[in-house]
N, C-alpha and C positions, 0 to 999 in steps of 0.2 A: 679384383673380385674380393680378395682378402680384406683390403681396406674398406670396401663397401659393408662387408659383414661386420667388421669391427665398429664402424659408425653405427650401424643399426643396433649392435649389442649395447654400445654406450648410451644410445638414446633410450632403449628399452630399460636399462638399469637406472638411468637418470629419472625416467618417469615413475618407476617402481619406488625409487628412493623418495621422490617428492610426494608420493602418496602413501608413504609408509605410516603416517599417522592417521590416515583415513581408515576407520574400521572396515574390515572385510565385509561386514554385514551391510554396510552402506553401498559398497562397491556391487555386491551381488544384488542388492535391491534395485540399484540404479540400472544395471545392465538389463535386468528382467524387465523393469518398467519401460525402458526405451524399446526394447524388443516388442513388448505388448502394445505400446502406443503406435509403433510403426505398422502393426497389423490393423489396429483400430481406425487409425486416420485414413487408411486406404479404402475402408468399407464405404460402400454407397450411402449407408445411413449416416456417415460422418460428413458427407458432402453438404454442410450446412450453408456455405458461401460459394460464391463463384471462384474463390481461390482456396486451394487445398490447405488443410491444417498440417499436412505433412511437411517437414522442413528441418533445417538445422536446430538441434536442441542439445543443450548442455545442462547437466544436473551437477550442482556444487555443494559441497560440505563446507559451511561458513567457518567451522572450526579450524580445519586443516588446509582449506582452499583446494582440497582434492576434487577433481572433476571427471565426470563420464560424459562423453559426447557421442552422438550417433553418427558423426562423420569426423574426419580429421579436422581439427581446428586450424584456423589460419595462422595462429601464433602459439607459442608454448610448446612444451615437450610432452607428447602423448604416445603411448604405446598401444597397439591393437590388442584387444581381449575380447573374445567371444563375439566378434563382429563389431564391437564398439571400441572407443578410444579413451584410455584411462591416462590421467596426468594431473597437472596442477594449473590452476587458473592463473594467468599472468597477474603479477602484483598490482598493476595499475588499473585493474578492472574491478568495479563495484560489484558486490554480491547481493542479489535480490531476486524476488519473483518478478520478472520483467521481460521486455524485449529489448535486445541490444544490437547495435551495428558493430560487428566484429570484422575489422578490415572492410571489405566490399561486400559482406554477407550480412543479412539480417537473421538473427538467432533468437531463439527462445531460451531464457535462463530460468531454471527452477531450483530452489534450495532443498537440500537434503536435511533430514529424512523425509521421505514421502509418506503420506497416510497409508496405514495398513489396509484399511477398508477399500476395496476394489472400486466402489462407486466414488468415493471421495478422491482417490488417487487419479481416476480417469477424468473426473471433473476438473481437478486442478491442472492436469496437463493440457487438456483441451482448452481451458480458460487462458492459460499463458500462451498457448499456441495461437489463439486469436489475436493477442497483442502483436505478434509477429506479422500477421497479414493485415492489420488494422490500417496502415497507410495505404495498401494496394486496393482496399475497399473504399477509400475515401472517407473513412470515419474518424472523427476527431479523436484524438488521444489526450486532450487537454484534461486537467484535473481541477478539482474545486473542493473547498471546505464549506460545508453548509452549517455554519455556526448556530444558526436558528433552530437546528434540530437538537440542540441540548435543552431547549425550553419544554416545559412540561406539556403545553398544549399542542405544540408542533408534533412532538412524539406521539401524543394521544391520537391525533388525526391520522398521522402516518400509519400507526399500527392498525387503525380501523380500515384504512384503505387497503393495507396488504391482506387483511383477512377477507375483505370483499373480493379482491383479486383472486385469492385462493378458491373462493366459492364459484368464480367464473368457470374454473376447470372442473369443479365438482358437479355442476348442474349440466347434464347431457342435453336438457331441453333448451332450445334457443331462447325462448321468452324468459325463462328463469335466469339463464346465463346473462342475458342483456340487462336484467334488473340488478344483478349483483355487480355488473360492470358500471352501470349507472351509479350505484352506491359508491363504488370505488372512486370514480371520477368526481362525485360530489365531495367526498371527504378530502380528496386531494385539492380541489378548488377552494374549499374552506380553508385549508392550511395555507395556501398560496396568498389568499387575501389577508389572512391575519398576520402573515410573516412575509412582508415585502421582499422581493428578490429571491425568494426560495425557488420559484418556478424556473428561473434562469439558471441557477446554480445546480439544481436537481437535474435539469436537462443535460447539463455537461456530464454529470456522473452517470446518467442513464445510458449515454453513448459510450463513454470510456470504459468503465468497469461493468456497467449493466449488460451490454452486449456480450462482453467477455464471460461473464458468469451465466448468461443465458446460453451461450455456446456450450460451456462446460457441462451444464446440467442437461441440455438437450442430448449431447453426444453420450454422455454416461447413461442417461435414461434409456436411450435407444438400444445401447449395448445390453443392458440388464432387463429390458422390457418393463421398465417402471412406468406406470400410468402418469400422465401429466399432473393430475391433481396431487398424486403422492409426491412427485418431484417438487412441485411448487410449495406445497404444505411443509414439507421437510425443510426447504430453503427458508421459508418464513419463520418457522420456529427457531432455526439456527440464527437468522438475522435478529429477530426480537431479543434473543438472549445476550446480544452484544452489549458491552457497556456503554457504547456511544455509537451514534449514527452519522456524525458530521462528515466523515470521510468514506463511510461504507454503505451510503444510501443505494448505491448502484447494485450492490450484492443482493439487497432485499428486493428492490423494485425491478431490476432488469429481467430476471427470469419470468416473473409474473406478467410484466408488461409484454415481453416477447412472445410468450405463449398465447396471450390474449390476441396479439396482432395475427399470430398464425391462424387463429380461429375466425377473426372478424375482418381481417385484411390480408388474405392469401397473396403471396408474391411480394409482399412488403420488403423481404430481404434483398430483393434484386435492386431496389433503389435505396438501400441503407445509407449510401453516401450523400443522399440529398435530404435526409431526415434530420431534423434539428431538435426534436423533442418526441420521445416514444409515447409520452402521455398525451400530447397534442395530436399525434398520429393516430392514436386509438380513438380519442374524441371524435376526430373527423370521420373515422371509418364508421362510426355508429350514429353520426349526426347528433351528438349529444350537446345539449345546451343547459346551463345551470338553471335551477327553479327560481322563482321570484323571491320566495321566502327561503333562502338557501340555508341559513344557520338552523332555522326551525325545522326544515326538512332533514338536515344532517342529524340533529339530535334525535329525531324520531326514528330514523333509520339505524342509527348507531346501537340502539338496544338489541338489534338482531345479531350483533358481532361482539357480545360480551363487553359492552362499553363500561359497565360498572366495574368489572374486575380490572380492566386496563386503567381506569381512572384511579382506582385505589393503588395499583402498583406504581403509577407515575407520581402520585402524591408522595409516597414513601421515597421514591427516588429523588424527587425535588428537595425534600428535606435533608437527605444524605448529601446531595450535591452542594447545597448551601454551605454545609459545614466543610466539605472538601475545598470548595473554592476560597472559603475564609482562610483555611490552613495554607493554601498555596499563595494567597496574597501576603499573609504574614511572613512566609519564608522567603518569597521570591521577589516580592516588591517593597514591602514595608521594612523588612529586616535587612541585616547586613547580606550582601551578595557578591559574587565574582561575576565580572563583566567581561564577556567575550565579543569583541567587534569583528564582524565578518559577514560579508554577503555571500550567499550561495553555499550554505553548509551541506557538506556531503555526509553519507552514512546511512545506516540502516535504522528503521523505526517500525513499530506496529501502528498502522493507521487506525486500527480499531480502539485504540486507548486514548486518542488525543482528547484534551480538555480545553475548550476555548475559555479564555479568561478576559472577555470583553475586548475593549480597545487596546488592552496591554499585549495581546497576542495569544499564542497557543501553548499549552503545557504538555509536554511528552513525559509521562510518569517514568519511562525508562527509554533511553535512546543513546546510541553511539554517533558521535559526529567528528568530522575531521576537517581541518582547514590548514592555512599555512603556519598557524601557531602549535599544531600538533593533533593529538587525538583525545577527545573527552568521552568517558563512558559513564553514563548516569544509571546506577542500579535502582535508586529509589529517591524519593523526595522531589523529582521532577526537574525538568529543563524548560524554562520559559524562553521561547523564541518570539521576539518582538513582531508586531504586526507588519512593520516595514521590512522585516528579514534582515536588518542591518545589524542587530545585536542578539545576544543570548545570555541567560543568566542561570546560575546555580546558587544555592545558598552558601554562605561563607561560614556557617556554623561548623566548628570542629575543624577549620582549615589548618593544613600542615604543608609547608612548602619545603621542598628539597632541591635547591638549585643545583647542587653538585650532581644529583642523579636525574636532573631534568624532569622532575615529577612533582605533583601536588596531589593531595587528597583532602576530602571534606566529607560532610554527612551525606552518604549515599552517592558519592562520585569520585572518580579518579582521572587525573589529567597527565598524559605523557607529553611533555613540552618538546617542540622541535628546537634544534640548536639555534641559539641567538634570541630566544624568548625567555621572559621571566614573568613573575607576578609581583605587582607593587601595590601599596595602598591607594585606593580610589579617592575621588573628590569628596564623597559623602563619608562621613566617620563610619569605620566598620567595613566599608566596601573595599573590594580589591578588583584590579583589572589586569588583563593578560596583555603585556605589551612587548615590543621588540627591546632587547637588552641594549643599553647605550654602548657605544664603542669604548674600548678600554682607554684610559689616559695613557699618553706616551710615557715611557721611562725616563728617568733623568738624563741618561746619555742621549736618548733620542731627542729630548727637548733641547738639549744643548746643541746637538747637530743641527736641529731645525732652526735654532736662533742664529747659529754661525752662517748657515746657508742664506738666511734672510738678510743678513748684513752685507753679503756679497764679499768679494775678495779685497 
């Protein structure tokens, strides 16, 4: 018995020591949030899907790797505190807002700190909880980058579409709501015809992130008794304010499309696993077909949704974007750069800031990546990841290499090199590349011994 108590005390002290760097405020926030969500997800109003949102959840502080879980995790050292489990996330696990397989269990992971505003906090936790049950629902978790949504006209028609979808919830009369829905479908169809392939890519995001965001907003709105129009309009405004839509389309379209389906196709959630596009499902539900003079009709209807204001905003953005792309090309393509060869880069990034750079790939203004060569942190200036995902680049401006300390720094970035790696001049003048360090040459005694052994007795 004494031995058992000693082991328990050691585990508790180890967990407390491991989370010593995690602020008490985060621990308190995490414990309260998990307790609140346990109550919320069990309510009938949160039964959005045939699988409960309640389940294993862990909240993690990226700075300290301190973690709070709603049940004892399968690995790591965790101590019970106020009905939750506090400890440190194992070093081999990535930290992100996502769903993970932790041993044989499916878990929801959410990064701390959480939003202070109750609606946003509940929305976030329900959103990420959906990702945990996504496979059980048969809903695709595939991801996509809709690079066309960086273009001025694609953004213009998308913003019109989202405003029309908001109007669907505003109009209580069926005829007016159907008219607004027809406008939304028209604006979307124009975009898809002008930018080939966007319909397929957007459909992927509607299901992956779109249904998750729809779930989060629906659960939070029901708890706070927020009318559907207010919830959708708030989501639209938040989405439109994002700097880019290429990875976040689902956040803007998902809630509006899902709530429109609730209105015009009751019961659709029961067959969510068979749906391949929320937009197409909605068009089928109301038997919508595009008009003959589609573009003319779209331009005429656009005036009802502040088209002139949107056009002016997108014109200004297009001008600023051209200058930013030129700067990225100068620094990451034309100018001296550091080359990292590696497929499957791991690490955290903000999907709402990605900048497509044409056929060259995607620029991440800020990102941390890790691979066999070490860990690269980009604070500014951007990281270019090639379209084939086989290589990545940062500017070589201001580069300083410290082989003894296994590190290198440059303009806006720093690299911690793994043992056995170094940086050498690249093929193009001014370039550098991260490579394995060649094995050391044998010492003179070793060479003589080798020569002697090769001659034989």
